[in-house]
Structures are given as C-alpha cells and as structure tokens.
N, C-alpha and C positions, 0 to 999 in steps of 0.2 A: 636407615635404622627409625624403627618405628616410633611415632611419635611419643607412646605411652614409656617409652625406655627413658625418656629425658626426667620423667617425675620418678623414676624410682629410687628407691634407699641406696647410695653408691654404697659398692661391692669393693671390695679389697682387691679383689682379682683385678678390678676395671684400670685399665693404663693410666700412668699417673696424669699423663695431659688430658686425658677425657675427665676427672677428677677435678683436676683444676675449672674446668670450664663449666662442671657442672656448679661449681661455689660462687661463679660471678655472675653477680646480677641480671634478669633479663631485663629486653622492653617491655610494656605489657600488651603484648601480641598472641598469637598462639603458635607455637613451636613451629608445628606444619607451616604456616604464613611465613613465619620468618627467615625459616629454610629457602622455602620456594622465592622469595620474592630477592633472597641474596644469591640462590644459585642463577636467576631471569636478570637480576641486573647488578650483580655484584656491587649491593650495596649494603654494607653493614649498621644495626642501628648503635647507637652511642652505647659502651660496654662500661664505661663507669660515670656515673654521673652523681652529684651532691643528692642528698636526700631530698632539700625543696625541689630539685629541678626533676628530679623524679615523682614526686608527689604531681606536679604544673601538669606532667606530660598525663598522668592518669588522669587527673581532673578532667584534661582537655578531651581526654580520650571519653569518657563518659560524658561531657557536655556532645562530642561530634554522633556518637551514638545513640542518644535519643533524639539529637535531629534527624538522623539517616537511616532509623529503622528500616529494615527490609528496604533499604536502597543502596547499590552500588557506586563506588567514586572509581572512576579512568583515571590513574596516574599513566602518562607516556603511553603506551603499549600494554601497559598492565594492568588488571582491574581488579582489584582488592574487594574484600570484603567491608561491611563498612566499620565491623567493629573491628577493625585496625587504623582505619581511615587517618584519626590523629595521632597515633603512634606513628605510623611511615611520614605521614605531612610536618611532625615535629623534626623528626629526624634527618627527614632531607633537607630540610632549611636549618636546622644544624651543621649539616656537612658542607652545605653549601656557602655557608659561611666563613666555615674554617679552609676554603677551599678545597675539597676531597670530591667534589662531586660536579659535575658538569651537567649541562641544560640537555644534553645530548643523551647521556649515562649509558651511550655507546649504543645506541637503537639506530639500527637505519630509519632514514628520514621516511621514506615512500612507502612503512608500513606502521607507524607510531598511528594508534589511537587518538592522542592530544598531546600537544605541548604544554599543557596545564596543569603546576602540579598543586594539588591545596596546600596552602598553610594557613597558619593561625592568624594571618592579616588579609587574605584574599579568599578566604573560605570561612563563612560564620554561620553554623547551622541553628536553626529554631525549635522550639520546643512540638512545635505543632505539624512537625518531617518535613518542613519547607527549608529552604538554605539561600543565603545570599552569597554570589561570586562576582569577585572583580577582577578583571581582564583588563590587560592593556594591548593595543594593536600588536599583531603578531601571535598573539596566545588565541588557541582555539579551543573550548571547551566540548567535550561530544558525550550524550546522553543517551543511553540503550533504554528505549521504554517508553511512554507517555507521559506529558506534564505538561504545568502550564509557564508560561515563561513572559516575564514583566519586566519590563525595563526601568530602571528608578534613575539611573543619570546614564548620559551618554549617548551612544547610537549602537546597535549591534547588528550585525547582518546574518541571515539563516535563510538558507536556501533560494539566495537571490533578495530578498524582503530586507528591508531597512527598516529595521522595528524602535520607536521609538517611546518616552513614559506617556506619550497622547496618546498611545496605540491600546491601551489596558492591557488585558492577559491574552495572551495568543495559545490557544490550545495545538500542542505538537505530538503530532505520532511517529514514533523511530522505531521501528523493529528491523529485524535483521534480514527482513524479506529486502531488502532495497539499503541504498547506500546511506547510513545514517549522515545528517547535516552536523556541521558542527555550527556551533555558536561564535561569531568573531566580534572582534569588538574595529567598530568604522572611524576610521580618522573624521575628524569634525571640522579640521581648520585647515584646507589646502592640501596643495601636495606634496610631498615629503617624505623623506625617511626617517624611519625614531618616534622616538615617543614625545611627545610633546606636552606641556600642561594642560589640564582642561581633556585627555584623550582619552581618559583611562571609564569604561563602562560598569555601571554595578547592575546585574540583573537578578530577580527573584525568582527563584525554580519551586514551584509547588507541585504537589501530590496529586494526581488525577486520577478520578476511575470511573470509567466510561462502558466497563462490561467489556471491552472488545478482547482481552485476553481469554474470556468465554468460550471463545471461538475454538480453539483447542481441545474443547470437550467433544466437538463435532464434525471437527476438520482438522483432519491429520497435517495438514499444510502448517495448521497456526498455532501448531503444540512446541512450543520453545522457543519462540520468536522474537520475546518479549525477555526472555531471559539468557545469561553466554551459553555458549555451545559447551556442553557438559557437565555442568551447574555444580551445586555443589558451594558450601562457604568458602572455601579455601583455596576454590579455583583461580588458577591465574591464567592469564591468557598470556602468552609466548607468539613466537614469528610464526610458529607453524599455523596458529589458527585466529587468523585475523582477520577481523571484521569489515568491509567495504566501507568507505569513509564518501563520500559525497564532494567530490574537487570540482571545481570550477576553473579552466586552464585557461592563460593567459589571452588567448586564440578566440575563447570565448567570451572572456568579459569583455573585450574590445568590438566585437561585434555586434554585443549585447547593447554597449554603450553607442554603438554606432544608430542603433534602431530606436531606443530611448530617445536622442536627440530629435531624431528623425518624426518620432511618433510625438516631443513636443513643439517640435516648428513646425507641426505639418495644421492646413488650414480645419476648422471645426467643422467645416462642411467636405473634407474630402480624407477619413481620418486615414489612417494607415493598414494595410493588408498584409497579414506574416505568416506565411506559409513554411511549415516544418515537414522535410522530407529527409529519407534516408532508406538504407536498408531494414530488415529486422534485428532489432538489438545492440542497436547504437546509439541510445539515447536522446530518442526525439520526444519521450514523452517529459522527461528528467528535465530536456531543455525547454521546454513549454514551461513547463511550472514556474522554471528559473525565473524566464523572461515575462513572464506575467505576474509574479511577484516583486517583481524588477519594476513595470512599466505601473503596477498601481503605486506602489511606497515610494516612489520616486518625485513623485507629483506629476506627471508627465499626461496625465489623464484621470479623469474618476473613475472609473471602469473600464475594463476591458472584457471585450466577447467573446467568448471561447466554441471554437467550431471544432466538435472533438467527431471525426471520420474513420476511425480507426476502430472496427468492430471486434477484433480480437485482444485489443488491449485499450478500451474504455478507460477516459479519466473520472469521469461523475457517473456512471452506470453501469449496468451488467454488461456482461459481453454480449453482444448480437445487438445492438443499439447505437444509433446517432444521437448526436444529439447538441444542442445549442442552449449556453449559459452565458450568462455578465455576473462578471464577478468585481465585488469591491475590495475584497480581504485577500490577504496572501493566503497562499493554499500551503499548509506545513503538514501534509502528510500525505502517505503513498496512496494509491487509488482506490483499494479495499476499504478504507476509513473513509472513502469521500462522504458516506450516509450524513457524517457528523461535522463537514467543513462546511462553510459558510461559501454557498452559491446562491443565484437566482435561478430555476429553471427557467427557458424561454418556451422551448418545442423538444421534443423529443420523435423518432420515426425509429419502426423494429426492421430489422432484414433478416433475422432469424441465423444467421451464419458468424462465423469469425473471421471469415474472409470474403469480399465482393468479389471471388472469384466464383463464386457456387451463383449468384444472381445479379450480375453487373449492371441490368437494365435498372432494377428496383434499388440499388445503392445510386444510381447516379440521380435518380428521381428523388431520392429521401436528398439528398445534398443540396440540388436543386430547391426544393420547399425548405430546407433549414435557411438557405440563402436569400429568400423570398421571407423569410421570419425576423430575418437580419436588419434585412432594407426598411421593412416597415417600422424596428425597434429602435437602429440609429438615427433615423428620422426627427423621432423625439429624444432621446438620449446617445450624442455624439459618442462613440469610443473605438479605438483601436480594435481591428478582428485578426483572432490567433486560431492558427487552422493547427491541427494535428492531426496529421495524415497516417494512411495507412503502410507498413514496412513493403510493399507491395512497386517496384521500380523498373520493373522490367514486363516486356511484351504488352500483353493485355491492360497491367498494371500502370505502366508509361501511358497510355492512351488516356488511362481513366484520370491521370493526373492532367494530362493535358485538358479534359473538360472541364476539372475543377480548377483550375490556374484563369481559361478564358472565362468562366463563368463568376466567379468569384474579384476579377480585376484586380489579380494579388500584385501588390506595390513591392514587396520583399521575401525573397526565398533563402534561407537556410538549410542549406544541404549539409547533412551529417555522412560520411563516408568513414568506412575503417581505415582506410589508408588512403593519405593524400594523392598519391601514385594512379589512384583507380579512378574509372572514365566517371565522367558525371553525366548521367543520361539524360538528366531532367533539361538539361541546356538545348538539348534536341528537340522541344515540344515550346519552348517561349513563341509567346508570338511576337510576330515581325513589330508591329507597333507599339509604341511603350511598354517596351519590355520591361521585365521586374530586375531591381536590384537582384543579384546572386552571390550570396557569401556560403563559401565552403567551408566547412570545420573539421577538422578530425575527431572520430569519436574519444569521448574523455573513459579513462579508465577505471572511474571510478561505481560503474554499473556493478553488482556483483553477480555472480553464476551458477548459483548453488541452486537457484527453485528456477524452472521449466516455467514456459507460457503457457501450458496445461495446468500448470502447480497455481499459479496467478489466476489464471480462470474460474477454476475450481474455488480459492481463498476470496473471489470478490463476488460469487453467487453468494457463497454462504454468509457471507459477510452482509448484504443487502437483504437475505433472508430472514436473518435472527436481529435485523435492527428493528426498533420501533419508533418509527415519527413522533406517535404522541409521548413515549417518555423520554426520546432522545438519548435512547441505553441499547446495547445490545444486551441480547440473552442467550445464553447457554442452551437453555432446554429444549432438550430434541425436537426437530418437527415435526416426528410422530405424536408427539406430546402436546403441540399445542394447539388450538382449539381454531376450529374452520370458522370461517365465514362461508354460510349459507345463501349461495346466489339462485334463487328460481331463474331456471329457462325456457319456461312455459308459463302461458297465462299472461293474463292482464299486467301484473308485477311481475312480470318478466326484467330481470339486470341483463343477461346475456340475451344476444339476441345473433348470435352466429359463432360457429366454431370451424375453423381453418386450420388447413393442417401446409407447411411450406411443401411444392414440388410432390404432392401427394394426390395429385388430380385423379389417378385412378384409382384410388381407396374405395371400397368398397363402404358404402353407407351401413351398413349392420357392422364394421369393425371399427366405427369413429370412438364407442365407448372404450375399447381395450387400447384404443391408438393414444388414448389422452391421459389415461387413467394414472395417476405417479409423474406426470411428467411436466417440465416447465414451460408456462406460457405468457405470451403477451397479452396485457388489455388492454386493447384498442379505442379508443374515440372515434367515429366516424362519421361523416358527415351528415347534416339531416336530408338532404336531398338525393343524398346516394340510395339507389334503388336495390334492396337486399331479398326484397321478398320476391321476387321471381327466380332469383337464384339461390335460395335455400332449398334442401333438401330434407325431408323429414324423417329420422330414421322411427324405429322400431320403439325405443326407447323415448320418440318424442325430442330428441335433440335437433337442434338447428345445424344441417351441414351444411356449410360454404364453401365447396369444391377450391374457389378461387378466391384468395385472400384479397380485403381490398386494399387497394394501391394505394403508396404513402403521401400522394402529395391531395389524397380524400380524406386521410387519419393520421391522428394521432396517438405516439405510444403515451400510457399513463401510467404503468407500473409492469412488474414482474410477478408473477403466482406459480405456484405448485399445486396442480391441480388430487387431493388427497382422496378423493372419491367423488363418486356420485351416486346421489339417491334416487334411482328411478320411482319409485313409489312417492315420494314427494316432489317428483322431476326437481332436483336443484344440485348444484355442483359445487363441492367443497373446495376452498381455495386456501392457502395462506400465503398471504398477499405481501409484498415490498410496502403499501401503501396505509395511511393512517385511517382512523377511523371515522371523518368525515368523508374523505376522498372515496374509501368503499360504500358507504352509505349514499353517496352522491351520483355514482353508479345507478341507479333505480331510475332516473331521469334522464339518461343518456340511452344514444343507442351504442353498444358497448359489442365489441368480437373480440374472441380468444382465438390467437394464435399461434400455433406452436411450431417452433423452430426445428435447430439440430442440438440444439442446449441441453446436456445431459447432469442430473444430479450426480455429485462424488456418492460413491460408496460408502463411506463413512458416514455421509448423511443419510442414506437410506436406513442404515444399521446402529444409529446410535440411540444409546439407551439399553440395546439388548446387551445382556452381560454374560450370556453364556448362548452357545446354540449345542441342542441337544432334545430330548425327549418331551423339553417341558412347552406345553401349552401358550403358543404365542400368537393368538387368534387377534388380540389388542395389536398389535404391529402390523401396519399398512406395508405393501408391496414384496414381503418376506416371507417367503417359505422355507419352512425347517425340515430336513429330514429327522426321523428317529433313530434314536443310538441303535447299529447294529439294521438302522431302516438303511430304503434310498428315497431321493428325491423323487418328485414329478416333474423337473424342468431337465432341458439339455444341459449335460453335462453334472448332473448330481449322482451318478455312478462311478467307480473308481475305475480307470484307467486299466485296461489289462495290455502290460507290453509285452511284444513278443520280441524274442532274441532269438530265434532261429531262423531268421531272416538275412540273406546278401545281399548285398551288390551282384550286377550282373558279374561284373571284372573278377568278383571275389570266388565265384563258383568253378569248380575245377569242370574242363569240358572232358 
C-alpha cells in the first residue's frame, strides 16, 4: 500500500479491520520506515502507550534528530535514517525488557552489520552533531563514512589498533570500497569471558569533513562509496545487500600475537623483519595494516618501518611506486585515503608499472635501494620492518621473492592462501641457513569483491591528484580547471632537466611532445654526479629527451604529476602535481627528470567538468575533441560503425 494512503481520511467502504488500525496511535516514525522495519526484523513498535511515555519518546527522538543530522545509525544489519533512530531505540529497548525481542533478532550472525543497538542508556547524541557511545565486550559498532574517534573511558580496538584516552582523536575513513572496520570494546583486566566491572568503553564519535567525498564528482569509482547502497532516506539494509565487515579470524589473531611478542622480546640491535606474501586478493594489504597497527599501539615498539613493494596496490603512494615509510600512529583508512594519513616517508622509487613482470631488474634494484635506506634509518631509530609484497608467487615472481628474502634477512614470513590445502610455494625458496619462521594463514572472507583492482587504482590516482598537501584537504575541482605549475625546461632557470619514457627507447624525438601531453609522469630527483648531458637529445621544441631513464639506485621519486600541456614559445611544461607549494618551488634547485610509465588517467577525470557533448565550443577543455552535431570527429572510432548483416560463416554457405 502506498505510504500516502495511511494518512487519508477514513473511507466507509474500507474494511473494518483496517479502520481499526487507523485509529491506533503510531510510533513517531514514518509509515514507510515502520513498515519496512517490521517486514525485515519482525519487530513491532509499541501500539499502546501512555501519554507521558509517548511524549518521552517524541522528546527523545527530537534530541537524537539534532545530534545525528545527516547521519545514519546501524542497528544490527539494518540501517535506518537518523530521523527514526530514537523511536526504534526506545521501542527495541522496551521490547527487550518485556522479553519480546532477542538480541539476535532473527538475523544470521555471518551477515550482521553490527550487534550494537542504540538505547537512551548507551547512545547519547550532542547538539554539535557528535555522539557518545558506550559499549561492552562482545559489542561492535560499525560506522560507514569518515569520522573522528576519541576514547573517553576504557580501551577500544579498531583495525588491530588499541585506542585509549591518551591517544586523542583518531581520524577514521571507512568507505564501502573496503571492509568496514568495527569499533570493539577491549577487555582491560586479564583473560576470561563475560563482562567485568570496568570493562565498559565510552567513545566520542565526531563529524569530520576532509573533502574526500568530492572525489565522486570526477571519479566514478568514488561515487556512492560513503553512503548506503540505493540511498534514500527510508532505505533499509537487508541480507541481500550487505556491506563487508573487517573480521579478524582466530588464526590471524594468534599469529599476530606471536609476532607481537617476538617484536617485544627482540634485541634492539636486531629488530624483526616480517614479510607478508600470498596470491592476489587474499588480504595481504589488510593484514599488513592490522599488524602494523597492533605493533604500534601495543607498546612493542615506538614505530614500524613499512616497505611497500606492491606496485599494483600500494598502501601509501600512487600505483607504480615502491616506498619506505616510518609509521608511529595507527593507519585507519584504505590506501586511497593515505595522502591524509599519519606517515613519515623516507624514500620512494618509480618503476612505472603495476606489476614487476614488465621490468623485474628495475624492480629488484629499487627494492635494494630502499633496503639500504632502511638500514641507514634503523641504525639511529630502531624498529621492526614490515614488507608488503606483490601478489606474484609463481615462476619469475617466486624468484623475485627469493631475492627479497635474502636481501632483507627476513625473520618472519606470513603466507596467506585461499585454502590451507593449497601448496605453499614460498617454502621452496627459503635460505638454508637461519631460515625464517613461516606462518600459513587462510584468507579472511572480510574483503569485498565489488571493486576490481583497476577500479581501486583509478581511485587512488584520482585521490592523490586532488589532494592538497598545503590545505590538507581534497578538492573536487576537475583537473582541467586547476591552475597548473609552469616549469621551465630550458635556460639557466630550468626546473626540468630530462624527460624519459619507459621502454620507448626507439621513440623519435619529434614525437616526444605528443607522447607526454596529457599523461601521468613521475617527478624524479637524480644524483648530482650522474651524467645527463652526454645522453640528452634536444628536440625541435628544445625539450630535453633522455632515451634511457635514470636507474632507481641513482634517483628518488618526489611525486606524480599530470602534464596539462607544453608552452613551446615560453619553453614551459604545465603540470598538476601531488606536491605542495614548497616542494614544487624547490625543484628549481634540483636536477629533476620526468618519467612517463604505463599509468593512465581515467576517462572520468579526462572529461570531468564537461556537461554536454555537442556542437558547443570546447576549446578550453584539454585532451578532448568533440564532434559537431550531425558531423564527425577527427579521431579513430569517431564515426558510426556500419554493421554488415549479409556475411555468413563458411559452414552456413550452401554449396
């Protein structure tokens, strides 16, 4: 029945039972929300209440409406609008007191979004939009979106990190592209089951706005990842549309506990080196973040070195880069939010591909250079090293793993497999002397599969290009509308000393301008003693063409940039970079080379800001050519395809 019919004037022809229902007082929530809530949970709101209790519910509802404006609350696996949160919370609390509703509410545990039900006692909203939540061991609160998390009492766990009142506010990013982390109460007094006095945790959840939601304006992958599937104020989640929840299995917890103890007991001069390996999409990056958070917040060490050698799904850089970071605070967000996450970069190298298969030699040389930087850093500031490897464990990929194990002196290996009965190829390449301990874990089912690796790469590239290190915010302005940096590539004030293309040694210098216009490039700083002059070829536009890119061990990656254009008259390259103002201005005093790899800008970013494709003048939009109405474009595929239906296969022809 349409919602509007429940508010119509009673018709005499209407059945008597329905007329009686119309006379009954309703709970203070919309008819659509109440009907859907009853159908999905079989929970009825109180039908008969005293006048005072009804006013109490309405008053409580108004209070929560103020505190949770534009927010959503997850009750079990059902997500309800904030406008009905008070009524549902009070109604469920009343039903539980009467013994009419069980905590399970008839929902399968494996698909429940949360087992926390807000009540007036454990959920207190504030006028500024924040809310206070009280949880006990066994309860978990799942929040979709970005928010600030502060612990007022007790200890909570989230993504492997233990957060206390002394940690201040932690910024959390929880989009639907990845498994949502749950906020759980950690027991504070010894082992055992059940609730004990003092185990309750109280947290403050505040609204934050970093601009990351604006990525959906230019990147299709980012559209709708911060709001429930289907949207709408009365949208209720059912078991047919669950969101993935980050779950840490018992085997994972046991293994992480052993490694934590090993790190705490290790000699300060020989900190442990932990390598995470396994196939694609088994949870290596997820487990590496959980392990890092646990090591940092457990007190086992003051900081963790994180060596990311997965160019396809890196944790702290755009794709195509390998990096070494020092982490001293927990990482509570997916990789594409890493521009704003707390980290201290030590060094990075550009290989330009999303897999080491394209250039394994450069891949290994970059890793060896990063390991050298790690040894220099750990000598003054000890800490364990976590290595997140690529998902290539066969053939040449296994040989690369063998070189990484030997060069880094790995002490612990965590190998994640999709099934425990599968073969463990990494055991065949372990060193014979002082072999590392190997922990074999089964892949957790918490990872979502809605987004492909290519989708996440596009999102990560867009995130880095739209983030400003100066304002510490994302901007949804199309890249074509951003004011570029103009870097001279010739003369005494040149900021660009060379331009290279990976695996394009046979490229004609006359094609260099076309080859780099509108493409993604890495900004590299090269050693002062590296000879470039003898290898540079000057093009007709005076561009410094470097046929062979600088080796990884003689260069360092400073960032990524989009080439918006080349001003031949002024001899300037226009770029939009992932660097701050001071970093870009500092390029004038360095020897800088631009290197184009195989990364590409998504189509959504290229055409962002264009509202219609027609005969309008689009001369201000770079990289895009438009066909006139009724006309044809000037590129391949611009014309209409002609389908010939009179062709037959040879077997269809009659002899």
